[in-house]
C-alpha positions as CSV (number, residue, x, y, z in Angstrom):
1,M,45.5,5.0,-19.9
2,K,48.0,5.5,-22.7
3,I,45.4,4.3,-25.2
4,L,42.6,6.3,-23.7
5,L,44.4,9.7,-23.7
6,P,45.0,9.9,-27.4
7,F,41.4,8.9,-28.0
8,I,40.0,11.7,-25.8
9,F,42.4,14.2,-27.4
10,T,41.1,13.1,-30.8
11,L,37.5,13.7,-29.7
12,L,38.2,17.2,-28.2
13,I,40.1,18.7,-31.2
14,P,37.0,19.2,-33.4
15,L,35.2,20.8,-30.4
16,S,38.0,23.3,-29.8
17,G,38.0,24.9,-33.3
18,A,36.2,28.1,-34.2
19,P,32.5,27.9,-34.0
20,Q,30.8,27.2,-37.3
21,E,28.7,29.9,-38.9
22,R,25.0,29.1,-38.9
23,K,23.7,28.4,-42.4
24,T,20.6,30.4,-43.3
25,P,17.6,28.1,-43.8
26,V,15.9,28.4,-47.3
27,S,12.5,27.3,-48.3
28,V,12.0,26.8,-52.1
29,G,8.7,26.9,-53.8
30,H,7.8,26.6,-57.5
31,T,4.8,27.2,-59.6
32,G,4.9,26.1,-63.3
33,K,4.8,22.9,-65.3
34,D,7.4,23.7,-67.9
35,Q,10.4,21.3,-68.3
36,V,13.2,23.9,-68.0
37,G,11.6,25.5,-65.0
38,M,11.5,22.2,-63.1
39,L,15.0,21.4,-64.2
40,F,16.2,24.8,-63.0
41,V,14.6,24.5,-59.6
42,E,16.2,21.0,-59.2
43,A,19.6,22.6,-60.1
44,F,19.0,25.4,-57.6
45,N,18.1,22.9,-54.8
46,R,21.4,21.0,-55.6
47,E,23.4,24.2,-55.4
48,L,21.6,25.0,-52.1
49,S,22.5,21.6,-50.6
50,H,26.2,22.2,-51.4
51,S,26.3,25.8,-50.2
52,T,28.4,26.9,-47.3
53,R,26.0,29.8,-46.4
54,Y,22.5,28.2,-47.0
55,A,20.7,25.0,-46.1
56,P,17.3,23.6,-47.0
57,M,14.7,24.7,-44.4
58,S,13.2,22.3,-41.9
59,E,10.0,22.9,-40.0
60,S,11.9,23.5,-36.7
61,D,14.0,26.4,-38.1
62,K,13.7,29.7,-36.3
63,G,15.4,33.0,-36.6
64,L,16.5,34.4,-40.0
65,R,15.3,32.4,-42.9
66,F,14.7,32.9,-46.6
67,F,11.8,32.0,-48.8
68,V,12.5,31.6,-52.5
69,D,9.6,31.4,-54.9
70,F,10.0,30.6,-58.6
71,I,7.2,31.0,-61.2
72,S,8.2,29.7,-64.6
73,V,6.6,29.5,-68.1
74,D,7.9,28.0,-71.3
75,A,9.3,30.7,-73.6
76,A,8.8,28.8,-76.9
77,D,7.9,30.7,-80.0
78,S,6.8,27.5,-81.8
79,A,6.1,23.9,-81.0
80,A,9.6,22.9,-82.1
81,E,11.1,25.2,-79.5
82,E,9.1,23.9,-76.6
83,G,11.1,22.7,-73.6
84,K,14.3,24.6,-74.7
85,K,14.0,27.7,-72.5
86,S,11.8,29.2,-69.8
87,V,11.2,32.6,-68.3
88,I,11.4,32.4,-64.5
89,S,10.4,35.0,-62.0
90,V,12.5,34.8,-58.8
91,V,11.2,36.4,-55.6
92,I,13.1,36.1,-52.3
93,E,11.8,37.2,-48.9
94,D,13.4,37.1,-45.5
95,M,11.8,36.6,-42.1
96,G,13.2,36.6,-38.6
97,L,15.8,39.3,-38.7
98,P,16.7,40.4,-35.1
99,N,14.7,43.4,-33.9
100,S,12.2,43.2,-36.7
101,F,8.5,42.5,-37.0
102,P,7.6,38.8,-37.8
103,V,6.5,39.6,-41.3
104,P,8.1,38.6,-44.6
105,D,10.2,41.3,-46.3
106,M,10.8,41.0,-50.1
107,W,14.4,42.0,-51.0
108,Y,14.9,40.3,-54.3
109,H,12.9,40.1,-57.5
110,K,14.3,39.3,-60.9
111,V,13.0,37.8,-64.1
112,I,15.5,35.6,-65.9
113,V,15.6,33.5,-69.1
114,V,17.0,30.0,-68.6
115,N,18.1,27.7,-71.4
116,R,17.9,24.0,-70.9
117,R,21.7,23.6,-71.5
118,S,22.6,26.3,-68.9
119,A,20.2,25.5,-66.1
120,D,22.9,24.3,-63.7
121,E,25.2,27.2,-64.4
122,T,22.3,29.7,-64.1
123,A,21.3,28.2,-60.8
124,K,24.9,28.6,-59.5
125,R,24.9,32.2,-60.7
126,L,21.6,32.9,-59.0
127,L,22.9,31.7,-55.7
128,E,25.9,34.0,-56.1
129,D,23.6,36.8,-57.1
130,M,21.5,36.2,-54.1
131,D,24.6,36.5,-51.9
132,A,25.6,39.8,-53.5
133,R,22.0,41.3,-53.3
134,W,21.6,40.3,-49.6
135,C,25.0,41.9,-48.7
136,T,24.0,45.1,-50.5
137,Y,20.5,45.1,-49.0
138,I,21.6,44.4,-45.4
139,H,24.5,46.7,-45.5
140,N,22.6,49.5,-47.2
141,F,25.0,50.0,-50.1
142,I,28.2,50.0,-48.0
143,S,31.0,49.0,-50.3
144,G,32.7,45.6,-50.0
145,C,29.8,43.5,-51.2
146,P,30.3,41.3,-54.3
147,K,28.9,42.4,-57.6
148,E,25.6,40.9,-58.7
149,K,25.8,38.3,-61.4
150,L,22.4,38.6,-63.0
151,E,20.8,41.7,-64.6
152,P,19.5,44.2,-63.4
153,H,22.0,45.2,-60.8
154,L,20.8,46.9,-57.6
155,S,24.3,48.2,-56.7
156,P,25.1,51.7,-57.9
157,D,28.1,50.8,-60.2
C-alpha cells in the first residue's frame, strides 16, 4: 500500500493542473516550384510544429481552424540570381468560429519577399504576425494586441 499510494499520487498530479488551451489546427498549402518558396514553407511548418498556439491539422479536426495558402515565385532579375529570393503571397482563412456560418473567411493577405538566408527567421516572424493580426481581427481593434511584424500593418498605429 505504501508503494501504491505515491504511484497513484504521481499519476493524478498532471490531471489536477489547469486545463491546457486547445491549439488551433492549421492546414498549409503551397503553389510554386521555386526553391526559396519551398524552403520557406518547410520553415513555416517547423515553426508551426513548435508553436504553443497552433498545430498541424488532421482530418478529424472540428471547430475553429485556419487554412494558410502560400503562392510563391522566384524573384530573380537574372539567371545568376535564381534561387536567392522569392515573392510569396500569404492568404489565411478561418472556418468554424462559434455562431458563424460554415464558410471560410479570409482575414489575412500579405505579399512578402523572402531571401534564402532569412527563410527561417521570416517564417517565425510570419507566425508572430499571424498572432497579432488574428488578435486585432477577432477583437475588432481593441487595444492590447501585439503589433504586427510584417508590412503592411492593419492596426491603426
